[in-house]
TORLUMRO-427588 format. One record per residue (C-alpha): x, y, z. Coordinates in steps of 0.02 Angstrom, whole numbers, plus 50000, padded with zeros to 5 digits. Layout:
N
XYZ...
//
This chain:
661
463825035651927464695021551841465755009451942467315016251866467295032151965467795034252140466705047452223467345060452348466295071852459467295086152400469055090852342470365093152474470455111452511471995121652492472035126052668472325117352832470935110352939471125114853121470135112653277469915126953403470015126053593468115123453600468135108753489467375118153339468275114753172468655127953049469835132552913471315144652943472495150352814474265146852830474665164652886473535162053035472145175252988470305169752998469495166852829468045178552798466445170052853467255157652960466655153853135467735163353266468885152753381469845155653531471655160953503472895147853554474665152153617475955153853471477165138053475479025140653481480295137053346480755119553413478995115053456478405119853282479885110253197479515094353307477585095053281477805097353092478995082453080477785071653187476365076053077477285072152922477925055752986476215051053049475545051552875476555036352837475455026552963473835034052919474055033252736474805016152688474855019352505475795034852534477045024652634477205012852496477515026452369478875032952480479655016352496479635014852303480455032352288481865026652391482385015552258481985027252115483825036352104484665019652110483475012451976483795027951870485655026151880485525007351839484375010451685485445024151609487185016951645486664999251618486445003251433488015013651404489235005351520490454997351391489784999851211491504996051142491374978251207489754976851112490324982850944490084965350871488244968950882488464982050738488224973750563489474979550428489354975350242490824969750140490944968949953492724962949897492854965549709494754964549715495434954249564497224952949638498784956249543500384948049489501924956949569503694951049525503034934049475501964932249637500114931449641499444943149766497624945149825497704959249950495824961149955495624943550032497004946450158496214962650210494464955350228495164940550327496074951550436494574961850475493504946550510494864939250624494804955250725493014951550772492544969450801490964968950704489724956150625490024955850444488894952550294489564948750119488784957349975488984955349781487804969449740488424987249774486714994849759485894983649883487324985950003487205004949995485345003950012485564994250171486785007950240485545021050191484105012650271485125009250436485154990950413487054991350412488195002750525489265005250370489954996450214491674992550159492024991449979493704985549894493844990449703494424977649567496114985749559496394987449745497884976049741498574981849577498535000149649499144996349824500564983649811501774993849707501645008949823501955021149679501155035049772500355038749943498575032849949498585023749781497615009649859495905015449920494715007250042493025014350014491935015550176490155020650152489165026350306487715037850352488205050550492486375055750499485815038450548486885038850699488235051550743489065040450866489175026050737490015038450624491355041350751491575022850767491695022050572493075035050568494085027650712493915010050622494385018050457496035025250533496405008750628496114998750472497175010250367498645008950499498434990050504498424987450315499984998850297500774989650441500444973350364501064979150193502614986250268502994970450367502774959550211503994971750115505214970850257505164952050265505594952150076507004964850111507634954250252507564938050138508454947950003509784953450139510034935150180510304930250001511414945549986512404940150131512684922550058513144930949892514254942449981515164926550061515404918749891515914935349824517204937049968517874919549932517984922849745518874939049778520034929949885520494917249756520594932049640521854941049746522824924349763522844922149580523314940049548524784938649674525424923349581525134931949420526114946449483527584935349530527514926849361527444943449277529044949149379530014933649317529264936749142529924955149160531674949949199531584936449055530924949748942532384961448981533614947748940532684943648782532644962048739534504963848772534954948548669533854953448531534654970448541536394962248507535574951948376534994967548286536734974648303537474959048223536164960048078536684977448052538474972448049538024958347918537094971847820538584983247822539774969247766538784965547612539714969647438539614987247397538774993947240540504998747172541124981447199539644974747107539884986546971541724981746957541124963646950539914967046812541264976946719542504962646738541194950246679540884960946527542764962146485542934943546513541394941446403542254952646267543974943746282543094927246265542284934246110543914938446041544524921746080543064914045996543374925145845545204920345839544724902145851543524904545714544844911945611546024898445657544654885545612544354894745441546324893845413546244875845461544964873945322545944882445194547444872845257546474857245231545924863445050547804866845015548344850245072546984842544962547634852144819549364847644869548944829744877548174830344703549694838944629550994828444727550234812544658550834818944488552564820844542553564804644487554314794244617553954804244764552234810444721551314796344797552144798344960551914816744957550124813644913549974801245052550734813345176549704827545112548134816845133548684813145310549034831045338547354835545270546474823145386547434830745523546954848245463545144842845456545244836345631546074851445684544764862145613543394852445701544394853345865544654871345843542764874145814542384864345974543774872246065543024888746005541364884746084542064877146247543384891446261541854904646249540914895546383542344890546488543054908246486541354915746522541034903946672542774904946738542744922746740540974923546816541464910546937543054919046978542144936047010540694928547101541774916447202542794931347259541344940947312540524926547388541954921347486542134939247551540184940147591540164922747668541564927547777540674942747835539084933147851539964920047958540594934048077538814940848091538014924148130539304921248260538924938448335537074934148329537324917548412538364925048550536954938748575535594925948592535014920848774535814905348847534774889448862534504891949052533834909049021532694902748888532084889449017531844902349144530864913149020529824897548980529514893449168528944912049200527784910449052527044894249129526804903049301525974917549205524824905249123524414896049278524094913449371522954918749233521974902649243521684904749431521224922449400520004917249267519204904849393519044917949527518254930649408517054916949349516634912749531516424931449570515254933849416514224918049475514004926149647513334942149575511464942749542510904942149366509774956549392509604968549539507744973149554507444991149600506084994149732504585001449642503665016849710504195031649819504465033050002502735040050036501895026949931502775012850013502505019850193500635024250156499995013550021498155012650079497075027450131495195026550170493885035150064492475039950175490805042450092489495049750201487675047750140486955059250264488285072250339487995080450503488985096950528489395096350706489135087250872487695098950928486755095550770487005076850799486055078050966484545087450889483465072750863483785065251035483635081551131482095087151040481365070551076481875072151266481175089551273479535083651198479475069551332479965081151478478595093651421477235079951423477805073351594477895091151670476155094651604475495078151666476085082651843475215100251836473545093751781472455081251867472225069251723471195056451822469925068151903468275072351813466835082351868465455073051963464185079451839465115070051699465675054751794464305044651712464775049251531465745038351415467505034251468468215037551291467365054451288468105059551458469805053551405469725063751244469005078451338470425077651464471825077451332471205091951230472035105451345473695096051368473735092251178473555110051126474895114451260476175101851199475785106851016476275124451058477645118451173478495107951037478175121250910479275133451016480595119051030480595118350847480735136850815482205137750945483085124150850482775132750683483125150850727484265149850882485295134150842485135136850655484565119750617484155117950428483135102150395483335094350232481425090950221480495105550311478725097650291479355080850369480185090050510478585099150565477535084050536478815074650654478745088350782476815086850789476785067850788478115066150926477315078551043475525070951030476255053651032477255056051194475795065051275474675049651232475905037251302476145048051472474285050151482473915032051475475235027851601474455040151722472655034551681473075016651710474395018251850473995034051941475415043652017476515028251997476345031651807477215047951829478705039351904478695026051762478615039851640480245047651713481075029951708480435026651537481255042651475482925036051550482685019251462482255027051297483765038651304484895023051304483885010551209483135022251086484735024550991484725042951016486535043851085487275027651050486735014350920485575002051005486724988350934488004995051065486924991851218486504976151312485294963051255483864969751353483994986951278484174979451107482634969751125481704985451187482354996951050480984991950927479544994651053479915011951111479085027851038480795036651070481595025850931480445031250797480415049650849482295050050837482265041750667480845053850605481945068450654483565060750578482665057750417481895075350400483405085050465484855075450397484095065150261484585049850350483695032750315483515038650138482565053350193481055042150234480225050950388478555044150343478855026750403479395031950580477995043950579476715030350549477505020350695477235035650808475435035750743475255017850807475975022450982474755036950982473275026550945473805013751073474055027451203472355034451176471585017151168472275013351343471795029951413470035028751344469715011551433468485011751583469105012751762470425023451853469335039351852469125049552011467505059952022467535076552116466355089752149466205102152006466725116852103468295106552185469065101852016470825108752035472565106951956473745094352031474895108152095474555121952226475065138652151
//
């Protein structure tokens, strides 16, 4: 035999060794009947109930003294439940407090907008608020495809994308959800992370809308303050306007009284004017005046004719006197005197003729003018008299000077009141805003301006389906551990104890490998046909099932080969550790530092990833990479199991299972 095999005289039988009264030893089945072929022994008295109980208890306790390693194992088991509790709860105690370990990508493409003359960059405000919250670790991106690839590959818990028109769509609030925050995640990568994403999206939406509403209300309050100041100015202006209007009313009252007096006076003046009109010469009088003027003109014509005839007679007289003079000069003695006298008479007649001609002209003019003057003067005198009466009546009807002064004073008051009224109106106009800007958008848009758009790269239909990768991995691990407890994986037949250790290890794993393959196949069939799981990649799914089963068996086999029964306990504790640190339930980032460090070194991690990739299409559907990692664990487990040492050689006939059935 080689030095790596512990030799035993034989396997421990499945019956109790007892010593008879005569000191001979033999084997007696548990029911007390003799085994065929066994030497006879004297019957001993049957112990009572209490004696049996006490004796059995003493025998069990005595094993602690006679088997130190057994006592040590029992001592270790004392701490096993507490250790189990600490391992499991230590990793999931407060995942929310560790959310900062999750990495989130941010791509802010928002260009901002100018709204009512103000430059607004809402995207920057949102990103700053998210960062200030400190809930996650954030990584900035400028390449959308690279960011999405990191989400798909599990390097990011999720990604936040703000489009170029985020501010322009959000700020006006024209409709509910006009501004959209795009959140990309992969539910298949980790279902718990997806729940965190949804909760974050809801909280982010509420926070952004709350912040927007707060900003809007601040502007409303500022506008209200300005409106209050304007209202004060408006009130003052209205008060002055009212005062001016009151004074204007007083002035108008005075003006009304004066206007009544003026109206009454001008009424009398109108009556006087009508009187003057009525007293003007009538048409008949004017006709008579015209007729008289014509008669006067005719009479004066007759006078002029008579004077003409007289002038003609004077001419003939003059001619006769000239002839008389000529003939008188021929009369002796007195002829000369007669001639002289006739000459003088002729001169007088000539002057008479001229005078008569002139008199004729003057008489015509004088008679015409005198008659016209006489008729016109009479009418004029009568008319002027009546006109004088009318003017006197008009003067009496006009307001007195005091009344006119009062009228002028009222006009002054009216002008002053009108001026104050103008000032008040001007102040009122200045207090009014030039433009009242209506609030854009509608009620729903202003209340809920932003809504998240969740983009799920690998959807998972329900909570049960989300646990399939984790529970299938747990089932495979438990199956391997149970099988390892049923089989004596360290015992080899004495006839083979000298063979190569690697060959013995591979030989020992053939049966359990075949069992776990069938076992995991049944688990997969149950998932497919009873739980109605529909893998996106069936080939990847079955390869993952096979790889997980063999890898877990190899790891458990290596633990038992190297550590014996202690390896079985470690395998149970390791399952607990992997359930927490493997990322099957919670993201490893939400566990403590120890679990995060252990995450990349556990086969459970890659088993879950392989199932998620093949079932949901998570991690970009890449199940090959985690399958390769499982292959490395498989190789490492087999390598440790094949190392020399740790074997127990038993008689070929005594090689038995590890459990008594």
